[in-house]
Steps between C-alpha positions, in 0.01 A plus 500: 500500500631845407527795734597866476826640631532871576851645478530784750606851409817594693437794732739794516459486877727216618317445829164481324645279223602241756140466617310554177440129426293440814319833468418451131383144570241638742402769250453247216298270725261786577479614137446157347331307781740209445780339696842654431827321576860618507716272285853501359582391145866477396592716796251776411206576734147507358142507624300199379122494466227321312502535121140625503589818695341819370735670252403863585561424868847372413562816298414725794732326747751748643791254494449342156779518244401213271270197495581151371300183452678204656469185291724230640854633470399778261404861579299668225450881514139606556372834373295690758274792406623856547246627753676825597384828349839669550861393470655412835717813485198709604563366851874427493641829363441715813777447757491658846574410864221308669341374179317170553643209301315498165461123496354498848262786411367292212466198730304712751270612221454148362415341834263779601313503170480118500306526828254757363170381356529717190794427274524816291547753382502636854582820686784461751579740786838539670451738797879511559598531137832690516632545147253253360655153461166338589305742280724433201475125560121529495522676164736234366244232588217698339334649809413857598702643787447741789729612777568723798834616632606765751793603281363731233842513336481126437181551300663777296792267430258227389317746273825609335602139448164404347512792255851406390434126476168520316632762259808292422288189445259699278202403715196726495475654846406789727689591818420796724560626853180670615443712814305333783301702753290381793295739714681798351843357578759403239622140529749524216463346155363161401627294210250414228620284212352286226644292219353295217685178414373250242153649526495483882472830685654508846475766770730592789413745777719572803434750780744664739398419856505270800428133434228517765313771308466309173123464544466877539715561193314260271154563642251227412729327252565136582762255373521138391833447675742675734867407472762669716842455655476621860791678671769282653534700821634824350339835428229449240349846468177454695433709809312409812198723538496722808873479563739781578812613329781248541764319304522772236127544442397849398320729745134402526552159341494163671829312527564232243415150614769235471288203602350281228268355764364845589456596135323178405277504809383848400488448124359149449139592594522796260648296217243224558218750442661593167504138387210364297323182611693205364815709481834413656776683683866399501739649756873431510666579833793425730411213732770611747286805583157334481427125528278351230238396756462861617467638147241231420304606808512865389360391163218305666415797720467705181246252359741315273565126474870401480581235240657212692553242222851359461631701199423825683691386808821414312638832370678632810867574429806687625573847361793584731605446860230738627216410262314172457223574251169319465174558313153490651208474258145548624160509328202723560177294520 
């Protein structure tokens, strides 16, 4: 009986590359609903799965480099469909400190969307979007994107990059930075962008602001999925309401919170209200600062149901000596 072998794409991040086989095996199991095994052929590691596995699911896998059909001692190349709307350089070109690993961002997106009842095209929110790695990954996979970030300069940087990239690729687009006012007060400028690729029109909107105010910024708008990489115990740009000046906060502003636990306790009920029924949320975080059991309880308190099946419990991995990253995915009934 034949099977499929997936050759893994080497990661530029050496620490991540050493763990990508186990992580991608869990991802493929969730995407295809089949058993995935780590095997070695002629000294080369592969992921092996049933030959009937869904081809588009294989194409979306974050760690896939190539696919082969195993027939006895022979490996025959298998063509998989090109499901991405953009070249991978949309996500990989920007380089900056603190950027989330592009492969892991795609894995976060894949696992979260696999848990959602609707399969696309969807609208994905990242309430801690930074310079937009998650937003650009959503576009690559053919989904609309929305974001919030406290650093208005990051949104300007993303706007400049989108203009340059889309112009160079000769893709029909519109990118603008528009003033935002609430109750007579200026909040800065929001990013509004759209692009049409192969007849598909995509939108991207990102507001400057605190992650805990995303519901106020987007009003009644709801989302099919929320995908975000929570802070790892460093300053993340959100401010605790009612605080006093400290730690470099400006006069009249609350001090920046460094605790992922405090942020998520405050924000999860807000994000849950922005999620449509049947939608899913995926949160990556540092387990050294917040145990998985406690984050799962925060999700339940917000009315969400954590996904506890095996593939979703097998993606935890080391980032560095101070960060052990995991992904919690939860559904909204």
